[in-house]
PDB file as gemmi writes it, atoms N, CA and C in Angstrom:
CRYST1    1.000    1.000    1.000  90.00  90.00  90.00 P 1                      
ATOM      1  N   THR A   1     -10.838   4.812  12.831  1.00  0.00           N  
ATOM      2  CA  THR A   1      -9.581   4.453  12.577  1.00  0.00           C  
ATOM      3  C   THR A   1      -8.658   5.871  12.428  1.00  0.00           C  
ATOM      4  N   ASP A   2      -7.464   5.950  12.894  1.00  0.00           N  
ATOM      5  CA  ASP A   2      -6.685   6.896  12.312  1.00  0.00           C  
ATOM      6  C   ASP A   2      -5.669   6.590  11.368  1.00  0.00           C  
ATOM      7  N   THR A   3      -5.170   7.612  10.631  1.00  0.00           N  
ATOM      8  CA  THR A   3      -4.275   7.068   9.641  1.00  0.00           C  
ATOM      9  C   THR A   3      -3.041   8.162   9.637  1.00  0.00           C  
ATOM     10  N   THR A   4      -2.008   7.791   9.813  1.00  0.00           N  
ATOM     11  CA  THR A   4      -0.855   8.732   9.907  1.00  0.00           C  
ATOM     12  C   THR A   4       0.100   8.388   8.661  1.00  0.00           C  
ATOM     13  N   ILE A   5       0.334   9.507   7.940  1.00  0.00           N  
ATOM     14  CA  ILE A   5       1.265   9.214   6.796  1.00  0.00           C  
ATOM     15  C   ILE A   5       2.718   9.858   7.355  1.00  0.00           C  
ATOM     16  N   ILE A   6       3.714   8.920   7.116  1.00  0.00           N  
ATOM     17  CA  ILE A   6       5.092   9.243   7.297  1.00  0.00           C  
ATOM     18  C   ILE A   6       5.909   9.129   6.197  1.00  0.00           C  
ATOM     19  N   THR A   7       6.603  10.189   5.538  1.00  0.00           N  
ATOM     20  CA  THR A   7       7.279  10.007   4.454  1.00  0.00           C  
ATOM     21  C   THR A   7       8.866  10.003   4.779  1.00  0.00           C  
ATOM     22  N   THR A   8       9.579   9.376   3.729  1.00  0.00           N  
ATOM     23  CA  THR A   8      11.050   9.423   3.790  1.00  0.00           C  
ATOM     24  C   THR A   8      11.539   9.615   2.417  1.00  0.00           C  
ATOM     25  N   THR A   9      12.710  10.100   2.425  1.00  0.00           N  
ATOM     26  CA  THR A   9      13.282  10.262   1.112  1.00  0.00           C  
ATOM     27  C   THR A   9      14.137   9.245   0.607  1.00  0.00           C  
ATOM     28  N   THR A  10      14.385   8.945  -0.540  1.00  0.00           N  
ATOM     29  CA  THR A  10      15.207   7.850  -0.955  1.00  0.00           C  
ATOM     30  C   THR A  10      16.305   8.420  -1.777  1.00  0.00           C  
ATOM     31  N   ASN A  11      17.370   7.618  -1.736  1.00  0.00           N  
ATOM     32  CA  ASN A  11      18.487   8.036  -2.469  1.00  0.00           C  
ATOM     33  C   ASN A  11      18.199   7.810  -4.014  1.00  0.00           C  
ATOM     34  N   ASN A  12      18.287   8.877  -4.635  1.00  0.00           N  
ATOM     35  CA  ASN A  12      18.056   8.956  -6.186  1.00  0.00           C  
ATOM     36  C   ASN A  12      19.090   8.801  -7.017  1.00  0.00           C  
ATOM     37  N   ASN A  13      20.234   8.271  -6.588  1.00  0.00           N  
ATOM     38  CA  ASN A  13      21.432   8.254  -7.531  1.00  0.00           C  
ATOM     39  C   ASN A  13      21.112   6.933  -8.398  1.00  0.00           C  
ATOM     40  N   ASN A  14      21.730   6.933  -9.559  1.00  0.00           N  
ATOM     41  CA  ASN A  14      21.557   5.894 -10.592  1.00  0.00           C  
ATOM     42  C   ASN A  14      22.561   4.878 -10.584  1.00  0.00           C  
ATOM     43  N   ASN A  15      23.245   4.618  -9.231  1.00  0.00           N  
ATOM     44  CA  ASN A  15      24.194   3.492  -9.211  1.00  0.00           C  
ATOM     45  C   ASN A  15      23.630   2.261  -9.563  1.00  0.00           C  
ATOM     46  N   LYS A  16      23.633   1.702 -10.782  1.00  0.00           N  
ATOM     47  CA  LYS A  16      23.263   0.231 -11.102  1.00  0.00           C  
ATOM     48  C   LYS A  16      23.663  -0.833  -9.993  1.00  0.00           C  
ATOM     49  N   ASN A  17      24.709  -0.532  -9.411  1.00  0.00           N  
ATOM     50  CA  ASN A  17      25.179  -1.755  -8.502  1.00  0.00           C  
ATOM     51  C   ASN A  17      24.511  -1.569  -7.082  1.00  0.00           C  
ATOM     52  N   ASP A  18      23.656  -0.599  -7.054  1.00  0.00           N  
ATOM     53  CA  ASP A  18      23.002  -0.237  -5.569  1.00  0.00           C  
ATOM     54  C   ASP A  18      21.634  -0.936  -5.717  1.00  0.00           C  
ATOM     55  N   HIS A  19      21.555  -2.205  -5.121  1.00  0.00           N  
ATOM     56  CA  HIS A  19      20.241  -2.929  -5.242  1.00  0.00           C  
ATOM     57  C   HIS A  19      19.206  -2.298  -4.258  1.00  0.00           C  
ATOM     58  N   MET A  20      19.605  -1.454  -3.400  1.00  0.00           N  
ATOM     59  CA  MET A  20      18.555  -0.709  -2.698  1.00  0.00           C  
ATOM     60  C   MET A  20      18.127   0.601  -3.102  1.00  0.00           C  
ATOM     61  N   THR A  21      18.417   0.903  -4.280  1.00  0.00           N  
ATOM     62  CA  THR A  21      18.106   2.066  -4.896  1.00  0.00           C  
ATOM     63  C   THR A  21      17.022   1.724  -6.011  1.00  0.00           C  
ATOM     64  N   THR A  22      15.796   2.439  -6.133  1.00  0.00           N  
ATOM     65  CA  THR A  22      14.905   2.102  -6.999  1.00  0.00           C  
ATOM     66  C   THR A  22      15.448   2.670  -8.537  1.00  0.00           C  
ATOM     67  N   PRO A  23      15.414   1.915  -9.496  1.00  0.00           N  
ATOM     68  CA  PRO A  23      15.812   2.396 -10.755  1.00  0.00           C  
ATOM     69  C   PRO A  23      15.123   3.481 -11.244  1.00  0.00           C  
ATOM     70  N   SER A  24      15.716   4.465 -11.979  1.00  0.00           N  
ATOM     71  CA  SER A  24      14.972   5.625 -12.429  1.00  0.00           C  
ATOM     72  C   SER A  24      13.909   5.232 -13.434  1.00  0.00           C  
ATOM     73  N   THR A  25      14.045   4.229 -14.308  1.00  0.00           N  
ATOM     74  CA  THR A  25      12.945   4.106 -15.127  1.00  0.00           C  
ATOM     75  C   THR A  25      11.825   3.648 -14.201  1.00  0.00           C  
ATOM     76  N   GLU A  26      11.852   2.967 -13.222  1.00  0.00           N  
ATOM     77  CA  GLU A  26      10.618   2.540 -12.379  1.00  0.00           C  
ATOM     78  C   GLU A  26      10.283   3.753 -11.692  1.00  0.00           C  
ATOM     79  N   ARG A  27      11.025   4.580 -10.978  1.00  0.00           N  
ATOM     80  CA  ARG A  27      10.673   5.875 -10.246  1.00  0.00           C  
ATOM     81  C   ARG A  27       9.982   6.850 -11.157  1.00  0.00           C  
ATOM     82  N   ASP A  28      10.477   6.845 -12.318  1.00  0.00           N  
ATOM     83  CA  ASP A  28      10.031   7.972 -13.214  1.00  0.00           C  
ATOM     84  C   ASP A  28       8.782   7.720 -14.078  1.00  0.00           C  
ATOM     85  N   HIS A  29       8.542   6.296 -14.095  1.00  0.00           N  
ATOM     86  CA  HIS A  29       7.325   6.076 -14.965  1.00  0.00           C  
ATOM     87  C   HIS A  29       6.576   5.166 -14.131  1.00  0.00           C  
ATOM     88  N   VAL A  30       6.748   4.161 -13.523  1.00  0.00           N  
ATOM     89  CA  VAL A  30       5.668   3.207 -12.861  1.00  0.00           C  
ATOM     90  C   VAL A  30       5.265   4.163 -11.669  1.00  0.00           C  
ATOM     91  N   HIS A  31       6.086   4.532 -10.790  1.00  0.00           N  
ATOM     92  CA  HIS A  31       5.664   5.234  -9.544  1.00  0.00           C  
ATOM     93  C   HIS A  31       4.916   6.509  -9.939  1.00  0.00           C  
ATOM     94  N   ALA A  32       5.342   7.251 -11.070  1.00  0.00           N  
ATOM     95  CA  ALA A  32       4.771   8.412 -11.417  1.00  0.00           C  
ATOM     96  C   ALA A  32       3.254   8.235 -11.829  1.00  0.00           C  
ATOM     97  N   VAL A  33       3.207   7.068 -12.584  1.00  0.00           N  
ATOM     98  CA  VAL A  33       1.607   6.792 -13.020  1.00  0.00           C  
ATOM     99  C   VAL A  33       0.846   6.528 -11.719  1.00  0.00           C  
ATOM    100  N   TYR A  34       1.176   5.635 -10.827  1.00  0.00           N  
ATOM    101  CA  TYR A  34       0.348   5.369  -9.699  1.00  0.00           C  
ATOM    102  C   TYR A  34      -0.066   6.534  -8.952  1.00  0.00           C  
ATOM    103  N   ASP A  35       1.048   7.499  -8.830  1.00  0.00           N  
ATOM    104  CA  ASP A  35       0.735   9.020  -8.086  1.00  0.00           C  
ATOM    105  C   ASP A  35      -0.241   9.719  -8.935  1.00  0.00           C  
ATOM    106  N   ALA A  36      -0.183   9.684 -10.443  1.00  0.00           N  
ATOM    107  CA  ALA A  36      -1.129  10.547 -11.175  1.00  0.00           C  
ATOM    108  C   ALA A  36      -2.492   9.906 -11.097  1.00  0.00           C  
ATOM    109  N   ILE A  37      -2.691   8.558 -10.968  1.00  0.00           N  
ATOM    110  CA  ILE A  37      -3.931   7.839 -10.980  1.00  0.00           C  
ATOM    111  C   ILE A  37      -4.495   7.505  -9.511  1.00  0.00           C  
ATOM    112  N   ALA A  38      -4.025   7.933  -8.610  1.00  0.00           N  
ATOM    113  CA  ALA A  38      -4.396   7.516  -7.245  1.00  0.00           C  
ATOM    114  C   ALA A  38      -5.939   7.782  -6.929  1.00  0.00           C  
ATOM    115  N   THR A  39      -6.254   8.891  -7.146  1.00  0.00           N  
ATOM    116  CA  THR A  39      -7.792   9.203  -6.859  1.00  0.00           C  
ATOM    117  C   THR A  39      -8.754   8.323  -7.793  1.00  0.00           C  
ATOM    118  N   GLN A  40      -8.393   8.125  -9.074  1.00  0.00           N  
ATOM    119  CA  GLN A  40      -9.154   7.277  -9.862  1.00  0.00           C  
ATOM    120  C   GLN A  40      -9.070   5.622  -9.501  1.00  0.00           C  
ATOM    121  N   TRP A  41      -7.645   5.363  -9.079  1.00  0.00           N  
ATOM    122  CA  TRP A  41      -7.742   3.961  -8.641  1.00  0.00           C  
ATOM    123  C   TRP A  41      -8.422   3.625  -7.370  1.00  0.00           C  
ATOM    124  N   HIS A  42      -8.437   4.477  -6.381  1.00  0.00           N  
ATOM    125  CA  HIS A  42      -9.258   4.430  -5.187  1.00  0.00           C  
ATOM    126  C   HIS A  42     -10.825   4.461  -5.615  1.00  0.00           C  
ATOM    127  N   HIS A  43     -11.191   5.108  -6.414  1.00  0.00           N  
ATOM    128  CA  HIS A  43     -12.773   5.006  -6.824  1.00  0.00           C  
ATOM    129  C   HIS A  43     -13.095   3.864  -7.574  1.00  0.00           C  
ATOM    130  N   THR A  44     -12.196   3.388  -8.397  1.00  0.00           N  
ATOM    131  CA  THR A  44     -12.637   2.252  -9.230  1.00  0.00           C  
ATOM    132  C   THR A  44     -12.252   1.033  -8.580  1.00  0.00           C  
ATOM    133  N   ARG A  45     -11.388   0.838  -7.672  1.00  0.00           N  
ATOM    134  CA  ARG A  45     -10.645  -0.268  -6.850  1.00  0.00           C  
ATOM    135  C   ARG A  45     -11.025  -0.357  -5.548  1.00  0.00           C  
ATOM    136  N   GLY A  46     -10.400   0.470  -4.677  1.00  0.00           N  
ATOM    137  CA  GLY A  46     -10.591   0.466  -3.182  1.00  0.00           C  
ATOM    138  C   GLY A  46     -11.951   0.658  -2.704  1.00  0.00           C  
ATOM    139  N   LYS A  47     -12.626   1.587  -3.067  1.00  0.00           N  
ATOM    140  CA  LYS A  47     -14.236   2.031  -2.625  1.00  0.00           C  
ATOM    141  C   LYS A  47     -15.028   0.884  -2.933  1.00  0.00           C  
ATOM    142  N   ARG A  48     -14.848   0.154  -4.052  1.00  0.00           N  
ATOM    143  CA  ARG A  48     -15.846  -0.822  -4.319  1.00  0.00           C  
ATOM    144  C   ARG A  48     -15.573  -2.142  -3.413  1.00  0.00           C  
ATOM    145  N   GLY A  49     -14.557  -2.196  -2.896  1.00  0.00           N  
ATOM    146  CA  GLY A  49     -14.352  -3.391  -1.796  1.00  0.00           C  
ATOM    147  C   GLY A  49     -14.264  -4.672  -2.264  1.00  0.00           C  
ATOM    148  N   VAL A  50     -13.692  -4.768  -3.426  1.00  0.00           N  
ATOM    149  CA  VAL A  50     -13.531  -6.092  -4.233  1.00  0.00           C  
ATOM    150  C   VAL A  50     -12.105  -6.547  -3.831  1.00  0.00           C  
ATOM    151  N   LEU A  51     -12.152  -7.620  -3.047  1.00  0.00           N  
ATOM    152  CA  LEU A  51     -11.057  -8.082  -2.486  1.00  0.00           C  
ATOM    153  C   LEU A  51     -10.540  -9.686  -3.062  1.00  0.00           C  
ATOM    154  N   TRP A  52      -9.432  -9.995  -3.062  1.00  0.00           N  
ATOM    155  CA  TRP A  52      -9.161 -11.325  -3.447  1.00  0.00           C  
ATOM    156  C   TRP A  52      -9.640 -12.132  -2.332  1.00  0.00           C  
ATOM    157  N   PRO A  53     -10.344 -13.255  -2.727  1.00  0.00           N  
ATOM    158  CA  PRO A  53     -10.920 -14.397  -1.681  1.00  0.00           C  
ATOM    159  C   PRO A  53      -9.690 -15.020  -0.937  1.00  0.00           C  
ATOM    160  N   GLY A  54      -8.735 -15.302  -1.422  1.00  0.00           N  
ATOM    161  CA  GLY A  54      -7.602 -16.190  -0.879  1.00  0.00           C  
ATOM    162  C   GLY A  54      -6.926 -15.084   0.129  1.00  0.00           C  
ATOM    163  N   ALA A  55      -6.758 -13.675  -0.296  1.00  0.00           N  
ATOM    164  CA  ALA A  55      -6.130 -12.921   0.760  1.00  0.00           C  
ATOM    165  C   ALA A  55      -6.930 -12.603   1.843  1.00  0.00           C  
ATOM    166  N   THR A  56      -8.439 -12.413   1.700  1.00  0.00           N  
ATOM    167  CA  THR A  56      -9.345 -12.309   2.747  1.00  0.00           C  
ATOM    168  C   THR A  56      -9.345 -13.479   3.632  1.00  0.00           C  
ATOM    169  N   GLN A  57      -9.408 -14.862   3.012  1.00  0.00           N  
ATOM    170  CA  GLN A  57      -9.347 -15.843   3.915  1.00  0.00           C  
ATOM    171  C   GLN A  57      -8.047 -16.004   4.888  1.00  0.00           C  
ATOM    172  N   PHE A  58      -7.038 -15.713   4.135  1.00  0.00           N  
ATOM    173  CA  PHE A  58      -5.833 -15.641   5.033  1.00  0.00           C  
ATOM    174  C   PHE A  58      -5.954 -14.664   6.149  1.00  0.00           C  
ATOM    175  N   LEU A  59      -6.392 -13.371   5.817  1.00  0.00           N  
ATOM    176  CA  LEU A  59      -6.579 -12.364   6.945  1.00  0.00           C  
ATOM    177  C   LEU A  59      -7.333 -12.934   8.169  1.00  0.00           C  
ATOM    178  N   LYS A  60      -8.497 -13.593   7.787  1.00  0.00           N  
ATOM    179  CA  LYS A  60      -9.392 -14.076   8.712  1.00  0.00           C  
ATOM    180  C   LYS A  60      -8.832 -15.315   9.384  1.00  0.00           C  
ATOM    181  N   SER A  61      -7.885 -15.711   9.006  1.00  0.00           N  
ATOM    182  CA  SER A  61      -7.289 -16.976   9.670  1.00  0.00           C  
ATOM    183  C   SER A  61      -6.129 -16.592  10.678  1.00  0.00           C  
ATOM    184  N   LEU A  62      -5.908 -15.321  10.844  1.00  0.00           N  
ATOM    185  CA  LEU A  62      -4.856 -15.046  11.618  1.00  0.00           C  
ATOM    186  C   LEU A  62      -5.424 -14.876  13.045  1.00  0.00           C  
ATOM    187  N   PRO A  63      -4.667 -15.073  14.007  1.00  0.00           N  
ATOM    188  CA  PRO A  63      -5.063 -14.919  15.556  1.00  0.00           C  
ATOM    189  C   PRO A  63      -5.622 -13.373  15.514  1.00  0.00           C  
ATOM    190  N   LYS A  64      -6.541 -13.193  16.306  1.00  0.00           N  
ATOM    191  CA  LYS A  64      -6.993 -11.978  16.868  1.00  0.00           C  
ATOM    192  C   LYS A  64      -5.892 -11.185  17.369  1.00  0.00           C  
ATOM    193  N   GLY A  65      -5.552  -9.941  17.145  1.00  0.00           N  
ATOM    194  CA  GLY A  65      -4.485  -9.130  17.727  1.00  0.00           C  
ATOM    195  C   GLY A  65      -3.205  -9.269  16.891  1.00  0.00           C  
ATOM    196  N   SER A  66      -3.181  -9.852  15.776  1.00  0.00           N  
ATOM    197  CA  SER A  66      -2.193 -10.035  14.912  1.00  0.00           C  
ATOM    198  C   SER A  66      -1.845  -8.693  14.269  1.00  0.00           C  
ATOM    199  N   MET A  67      -0.503  -8.420  14.163  1.00  0.00           N  
ATOM    200  CA  MET A  67       0.131  -7.087  13.426  1.00  0.00           C  
ATOM    201  C   MET A  67       0.310  -7.642  11.946  1.00  0.00           C  
ATOM    202  N   VAL A  68      -0.384  -6.978  11.072  1.00  0.00           N  
ATOM    203  CA  VAL A  68      -0.103  -7.197   9.656  1.00  0.00           C  
ATOM    204  C   VAL A  68       0.584  -5.980   8.938  1.00  0.00           C  
ATOM    205  N   ALA A  69       1.375  -6.290   8.208  1.00  0.00           N  
ATOM    206  CA  ALA A  69       2.471  -5.364   7.531  1.00  0.00           C  
ATOM    207  C   ALA A  69       1.841  -5.527   5.948  1.00  0.00           C  
ATOM    208  N   ASP A  70       1.174  -4.506   5.529  1.00  0.00           N  
ATOM    209  CA  ASP A  70       0.644  -4.622   4.154  1.00  0.00           C  
ATOM    210  C   ASP A  70       1.576  -3.761   3.441  1.00  0.00           C  
ATOM    211  N   VAL A  71       2.652  -4.256   2.646  1.00  0.00           N  
ATOM    212  CA  VAL A  71       3.632  -3.691   2.018  1.00  0.00           C  
ATOM    213  C   VAL A  71       3.081  -3.610   0.567  1.00  0.00           C  
ATOM    214  N   GLY A  72       2.950  -2.322  -0.003  1.00  0.00           N  
ATOM    215  CA  GLY A  72       2.450  -2.256  -1.087  1.00  0.00           C  
ATOM    216  C   GLY A  72       0.968  -2.038  -0.969  1.00  0.00           C  
ATOM    217  N   CYS A  73       0.517  -1.267   0.214  1.00  0.00           N  
ATOM    218  CA  CYS A  73      -0.829  -1.163   0.463  1.00  0.00           C  
ATOM    219  C   CYS A  73      -1.700  -0.402  -0.663  1.00  0.00           C  
ATOM    220  N   GLY A  74      -1.283   0.472  -1.183  1.00  0.00           N  
ATOM    221  CA  GLY A  74      -1.812   1.252  -2.376  1.00  0.00           C  
ATOM    222  C   GLY A  74      -2.864   2.175  -1.350  1.00  0.00           C  
ATOM    223  N   ASP A  75      -4.147   2.094  -1.657  1.00  0.00           N  
ATOM    224  CA  ASP A  75      -5.137   2.922  -0.857  1.00  0.00           C  
ATOM    225  C   ASP A  75      -5.677   2.113   0.329  1.00  0.00           C  
ATOM    226  N   GLY A  76      -5.078   1.070   0.680  1.00  0.00           N  
ATOM    227  CA  GLY A  76      -5.483   0.282   1.960  1.00  0.00           C  
ATOM    228  C   GLY A  76      -6.744  -0.512   1.897  1.00  0.00           C  
ATOM    229  N   LYS A  77      -7.032  -0.867   0.705  1.00  0.00           N  
ATOM    230  CA  LYS A  77      -8.489  -1.674   0.424  1.00  0.00           C  
ATOM    231  C   LYS A  77      -8.447  -2.716   1.463  1.00  0.00           C  
ATOM    232  N   TYR A  78      -7.508  -3.272   1.989  1.00  0.00           N  
ATOM    233  CA  TYR A  78      -7.560  -4.483   2.828  1.00  0.00           C  
ATOM    234  C   TYR A  78      -7.692  -4.011   4.306  1.00  0.00           C  
ATOM    235  N   PHE A  79      -7.588  -2.926   4.546  1.00  0.00           N  
ATOM    236  CA  PHE A  79      -7.475  -2.417   5.934  1.00  0.00           C  
ATOM    237  C   PHE A  79      -8.828  -2.851   6.620  1.00  0.00           C  
ATOM    238  N   PRO A  80      -9.874  -2.566   6.011  1.00  0.00           N  
ATOM    239  CA  PRO A  80     -11.222  -2.775   6.668  1.00  0.00           C  
ATOM    240  C   PRO A  80     -11.211  -4.429   7.068  1.00  0.00           C  
ATOM    241  N   ALA A  81     -10.852  -5.359   6.096  1.00  0.00           N  
ATOM    242  CA  ALA A  81     -10.910  -6.597   6.409  1.00  0.00           C  
ATOM    243  C   ALA A  81      -9.869  -7.046   7.585  1.00  0.00           C  
ATOM    244  N   ILE A  82      -8.941  -6.309   7.441  1.00  0.00           N  
ATOM    245  CA  ILE A  82      -7.772  -6.736   8.616  1.00  0.00           C  
ATOM    246  C   ILE A  82      -8.416  -6.277  10.066  1.00  0.00           C  
ATOM    247  N   TRP A  83      -8.931  -4.966  10.067  1.00  0.00           N  
ATOM    248  CA  TRP A  83      -9.717  -4.678  11.176  1.00  0.00           C  
ATOM    249  C   TRP A  83     -10.816  -5.497  11.637  1.00  0.00           C  
ATOM    250  N   GLU A  84     -11.554  -5.780  10.702  1.00  0.00           N  
ATOM    251  CA  GLU A  84     -12.630  -6.737  10.908  1.00  0.00           C  
ATOM    252  C   GLU A  84     -12.284  -8.119  11.644  1.00  0.00           C  
ATOM    253  N   ALA A  85     -11.167  -8.450  11.230  1.00  0.00           N  
ATOM    254  CA  ALA A  85     -10.643  -9.834  11.705  1.00  0.00           C  
ATOM    255  C   ALA A  85      -9.774  -9.655  13.181  1.00  0.00           C  
ATOM    256  N   GLY A  86     -10.047  -8.418  13.662  1.00  0.00           N  
ATOM    257  CA  GLY A  86      -9.453  -8.286  15.029  1.00  0.00           C  
ATOM    258  C   GLY A  86      -7.945  -7.883  15.037  1.00  0.00           C  
ATOM    259  N   SER A  87      -7.482  -7.546  13.794  1.00  0.00           N  
ATOM    260  CA  SER A  87      -5.881  -7.497  13.746  1.00  0.00           C  
ATOM    261  C   SER A  87      -5.729  -6.089  13.506  1.00  0.00           C  
ATOM    262  N   TYR A  88      -4.431  -5.602  13.599  1.00  0.00           N  
ATOM    263  CA  TYR A  88      -3.663  -4.168  13.235  1.00  0.00           C  
ATOM    264  C   TYR A  88      -2.979  -4.231  12.206  1.00  0.00           C  
ATOM    265  N   VAL A  89      -2.949  -3.161  11.517  1.00  0.00           N  
ATOM    266  CA  VAL A  89      -2.196  -3.091  10.170  1.00  0.00           C  
ATOM    267  C   VAL A  89      -1.290  -1.877  10.179  1.00  0.00           C  
ATOM    268  N   ILE A  90      -0.116  -2.112   9.518  1.00  0.00           N  
ATOM    269  CA  ILE A  90       0.729  -1.066   9.188  1.00  0.00           C  
ATOM    270  C   ILE A  90       1.054  -1.102   7.668  1.00  0.00           C  
ATOM    271  N   GLY A  91       0.563  -0.001   6.982  1.00  0.00           N  
ATOM    272  CA  GLY A  91       0.402  -0.096   5.561  1.00  0.00           C  
ATOM    273  C   GLY A  91       1.597   0.925   5.021  1.00  0.00           C  
ATOM    274  N   MET A  92       2.171   0.459   4.011  1.00  0.00           N  
ATOM    275  CA  MET A  92       3.333   1.111   3.346  1.00  0.00           C  
ATOM    276  C   MET A  92       3.177   1.188   1.883  1.00  0.00           C  
ATOM    277  N   ASP A  93       3.487   2.121   1.147  1.00  0.00           N  
ATOM    278  CA  ASP A  93       3.434   2.204  -0.383  1.00  0.00           C  
ATOM    279  C   ASP A  93       4.298   3.229  -0.753  1.00  0.00           C  
ATOM    280  N   MET A  94       4.780   3.101  -1.960  1.00  0.00           N  
ATOM    281  CA  MET A  94       5.615   4.263  -2.447  1.00  0.00           C  
ATOM    282  C   MET A  94       4.871   5.457  -2.968  1.00  0.00           C  
ATOM    283  N   SER A  95       3.494   5.289  -3.052  1.00  0.00           N  
ATOM    284  CA  SER A  95       2.912   6.238  -3.763  1.00  0.00           C  
ATOM    285  C   SER A  95       2.106   7.064  -2.551  1.00  0.00           C  
ATOM    286  N   ILE A  96       2.701   8.346  -2.252  1.00  0.00           N  
ATOM    287  CA  ILE A  96       1.904   9.110  -1.316  1.00  0.00           C  
ATOM    288  C   ILE A  96       0.497   9.499  -1.569  1.00  0.00           C  
ATOM    289  N   PRO A  97       0.133   9.933  -2.841  1.00  0.00           N  
ATOM    290  CA  PRO A  97      -1.244  10.265  -3.131  1.00  0.00           C  
ATOM    291  C   PRO A  97      -2.094   8.813  -2.882  1.00  0.00           C  
ATOM    292  N   LEU A  98      -1.506   7.635  -3.216  1.00  0.00           N  
ATOM    293  CA  LEU A  98      -2.449   6.500  -2.762  1.00  0.00           C  
ATOM    294  C   LEU A  98      -2.738   6.318  -1.440  1.00  0.00           C  
ATOM    295  N   LEU A  99      -1.535   6.481  -0.635  1.00  0.00           N  
ATOM    296  CA  LEU A  99      -1.714   6.514   0.923  1.00  0.00           C  
ATOM    297  C   LEU A  99      -2.726   7.428   1.420  1.00  0.00           C  
ATOM    298  N   LYS A 100      -2.630   8.782   0.773  1.00  0.00           N  
ATOM    299  CA  LYS A 100      -3.653   9.787   1.288  1.00  0.00           C  
ATOM    300  C   LYS A 100      -4.937   9.341   1.280  1.00  0.00           C  
ATOM    301  N   THR A 101      -5.200   8.365   0.213  1.00  0.00           N  
ATOM    302  CA  THR A 101      -6.776   8.075   0.001  1.00  0.00           C  
ATOM    303  C   THR A 101      -7.168   6.985   0.959  1.00  0.00           C  
ATOM    304  N   ALA A 102      -6.268   6.445   1.656  1.00  0.00           N  
ATOM    305  CA  ALA A 102      -6.509   5.090   2.600  1.00  0.00           C  
ATOM    306  C   ALA A 102      -7.267   5.585   3.705  1.00  0.00           C  
TER     307      ALA A 102                                                      
END                                                                             
């Protein structure tokens, strides 16, 4: 399978009235942590293949050929289950380092 990473820039103003802008505390702390631990996260979570049974059951119940949007996909640990179910996936995540492990 091929993986393509497309990046976009976000508006980094701190306008508290703008609901489409990530708050600076989330961007500077939560996103930064996921970026920093991406490789370790992938080795301890994604590569082990431990999936939530309910999520896996849902993916298997989709009609073959379905298009799945995995929003917040991290390292893409559900991608193999989606492909095995005969579906296609578009994964997106705020952490470019996590996406690169997918």
